[in-house]
FIZAMAR-492235 format. One record per residue (C-alpha): residue number from 1; y negated, x, z. Coordinates in pm, 1 decimal, always signed. Each point is the difference from the previous one (the first is absolute). Layout:
BEGIN
NUM:Y:X:Z
...
//
This chain:
BEGIN
1:-2126.7:+1268.3:-1495.6
2:+120.0:-360.4:-18.3
3:+119.2:-149.5:+325.5
4:+362.1:-105.2:+27.1
5:+101.3:-330.0:+156.7
6:+320.4:+44.0:+197.6
7:+187.0:-260.3:+202.3
8:+206.0:+100.9:+300.2
9:+308.3:-178.6:+128.4
10:+67.2:+122.5:+352.2
11:+300.0:-75.6:+215.9
12:+307.1:+117.8:+181.8
13:+224.8:-106.9:-290.1
14:+321.3:+10.2:+200.4
15:+115.7:-74.4:-265.5
16:-235.1:-68.0:-288.0
17:+121.8:-317.1:-172.6
18:-65.8:-240.2:-284.2
19:-272.5:-179.2:+199.7
20:-196.5:+325.5:+22.4
21:+65.5:+62.7:-368.7
22:-129.0:-347.6:-81.7
23:-330.5:+85.0:+171.4
24:-32.5:+317.1:-208.2
25:+84.6:-178.2:-326.5
26:-247.4:-278.9:+79.6
27:-286.5:+247.5:+44.3
28:+110.8:+199.9:-304.6
29:+2.6:-313.7:-216.8
30:-348.9:-100.4:+114.6
31:-139.5:+315.6:-169.2
32:-249.8:+55.1:+281.2
33:+88.0:+358.4:+96.0
34:+71.3:+322.7:-183.6
35:+289.3:+104.5:+222.6
36:+208.3:-125.6:+289.5
37:+115.3:+235.8:+272.7
38:+273.1:-98.0:+242.5
39:-27.1:+184.5:+329.4
40:+289.5:-28.0:+244.6
41:-106.3:+30.3:+364.8
42:+96.4:+312.0:+188.0
43:+27.4:-210.8:+316.3
44:-96.2:-363.0:+41.5
45:-198.8:-32.4:+326.2
46:+158.4:-342.5:+66.5
47:+361.7:+100.5:-60.4
48:+222.3:+234.6:+199.6
49:+233.2:+85.7:-288.0
50:-123.5:+50.6:-353.1
51:+291.9:+193.0:-146.2
52:+2.2:+337.4:-171.4
53:-330.3:+48.2:-182.5
54:+137.7:+195.9:-297.7
55:+282.4:-247.7:-58.6
56:-242.4:-294.8:+18.4
57:-219.0:+174.9:-260.9
58:+303.8:+60.0:-219.7
59:+92.7:-368.5:+27.4
60:-348.0:-102.7:-117.3
61:+29.1:+243.2:-291.1
62:+328.1:-158.1:-110.6
63:-146.2:-350.0:+22.1
64:-305.0:+80.1:-217.3
65:+189.5:+189.8:-265.8
66:-145.4:-83.5:-340.4
67:-347.3:-72.4:+137.0
68:-97.9:+364.5:+41.9
69:-273.7:-19.0:-263.0
70:-220.1:-186.4:+249.1
71:+186.6:-15.4:+333.6
72:+65.5:+306.5:+215.0
73:+145.6:+67.7:+341.1
74:-199.5:+224.2:+228.9
75:+148.5:+197.5:+287.5
76:-345.8:+75.5:+141.0
77:+82.5:-152.3:+338.3
78:+277.2:+256.9:+38.6
79:-264.3:+268.6:-44.4
80:-282.3:-132.1:+218.6
81:+208.5:-216.3:+239.4
82:-268.9:-253.1:+92.1
83:+53.9:-221.6:+301.8
84:-211.1:-284.4:-142.9
85:-75.2:-132.5:-348.4
86:-372.5:+73.7:+26.4
87:+78.6:+371.9:+47.8
88:+187.3:+4.0:-331.0
89:-276.3:-193.5:-175.4
90:-274.5:+227.1:+138.0
91:+197.2:+300.2:-125.6
92:+45.2:-151.0:-348.2
93:-369.5:-88.3:-32.3
94:-106.5:+345.4:+118.3
95:+237.5:+196.1:-225.1
96:-35.3:-221.6:-310.8
97:-369.0:-93.6:-26.0
98:+29.7:-110.5:-365.5
99:+258.5:-266.9:+74.1
100:-81.5:-355.3:+104.5
101:+288.7:-124.5:+210.9
102:+122.4:-354.6:+51.5
103:+273.0:-119.9:+232.5
104:+275.1:-233.5:-119.1
105:+80.3:-244.8:+278.5
106:+171.4:-330.0:+46.5
107:-235.5:-270.8:+120.8
108:+153.2:+21.4:+348.1
109:-77.8:+371.9:+22.9
110:-345.7:-34.3:-157.0
111:-90.5:-260.0:+263.5
112:+99.6:+238.7:+279.8
113:-151.9:+330.8:-112.3
114:-285.6:-28.5:+247.8
115:+261.8:+6.1:+280.2
116:+111.5:+347.4:-110.3
117:-144.6:+315.7:+153.4
118:-344.3:+32.9:-170.7
119:+92.7:-302.2:-209.7
120:-358.5:-107.3:-56.9
121:-74.1:+343.3:-148.5
122:+297.2:-45.6:-235.7
123:-120.6:-344.5:-103.1
124:-355.0:+129.8:-54.5
125:+106.7:+303.4:-205.6
126:+292.5:-121.8:-211.1
127:+43.6:-280.9:-245.1
128:+288.1:-219.4:+112.3
129:+224.4:-130.9:-277.8
130:+169.1:-301.0:+155.1
131:+338.0:-97.8:-131.6
132:+90.4:-355.0:+86.0
133:+358.2:-10.1:+116.0
134:+82.8:-366.8:-37.9
135:+236.6:-100.4:+274.1
136:+160.9:-321.0:+108.3
137:-0.3:-131.9:+357.1
138:+275.8:+243.2:+100.8
139:-204.0:+303.3:-112.6
140:+220.0:+60.1:-303.2
141:-153.3:+145.7:-315.3
142:+43.2:-268.1:-264.3
143:+310.3:-115.5:+183.7
144:+144.4:+352.0:+24.0
145:+33.2:+155.6:+343.7
146:-106.9:+358.7:-75.4
147:-114.9:+270.6:+235.2
148:+95.7:+354.8:+81.0
149:+149.7:-130.7:+324.7
150:+217.6:-245.5:-193.3
151:+118.1:+274.5:-238.8
152:+87.6:+234.2:+288.2
153:+193.3:-282.0:+164.2
154:+188.1:-79.3:-321.9
155:+105.0:+362.8:-39.1
156:+105.3:+29.1:+365.8
157:+210.2:-314.7:-46.2
158:+168.7:+133.1:-313.5
159:-184.8:-243.0:-229.3
160:-128.3:+96.1:-345.1
161:-384.4:+11.5:-1.2
162:-33.2:+0.1:-379.7
163:-229.4:-135.0:-159.6
164:-243.4:+55.7:+291.0
165:+42.8:+373.8:-63.9
166:+144.7:+164.0:-309.2
167:+342.8:+160.9:-29.7
168:-135.7:+355.7:+8.0
169:-187.0:-75.0:+322.9
170:+309.5:-162.6:+152.4
171:+208.0:+306.1:-90.3
172:-262.7:+229.8:+154.3
173:+4.5:-204.1:+321.8
174:+381.2:+14.2:+11.6
175:+4.8:+372.5:-78.8
176:-228.6:+79.1:+292.8
177:+160.7:-264.9:+224.2
178:-349.2:-116.2:+91.5
179:+82.3:-338.4:+151.9
180:+356.7:+58.3:+123.1
//
């Protein structure tokens, strides 16, 4: 059986936005993996509030619409509820021995993986696909201030977050009153 190369994009995604999508598209366009799997975190160990897991997954699904031939959203963390990333990755390696996994990370995250719980094990066992997120001196992505925090703030302040998220995602957020 031929081994599959699969890249994982992990995160809280509260909400998933165009910056995350740009990472996925960049890896997709490099033609270096067979599939990309986006895995929203059940609970981020560094954050008190991550938002409703199922709604965050649904938001990711709306943002990747049209890419489903290669990009999927996995709700595996809702099933196994890992406390740390390495627990998820150990599970994936154990249950899918014919898949070679890579992690999609921004350079800032890639440089800090060894600070994570069992981070050296992660670095030793997974290819890291670094996505350079060019920022200016203020930390803005190509001059655009984009982050999930910024989007939540915009929505709370009654501002329109489009194009950072799409209309369907914005409507889903309003429907569930996520950031009110």
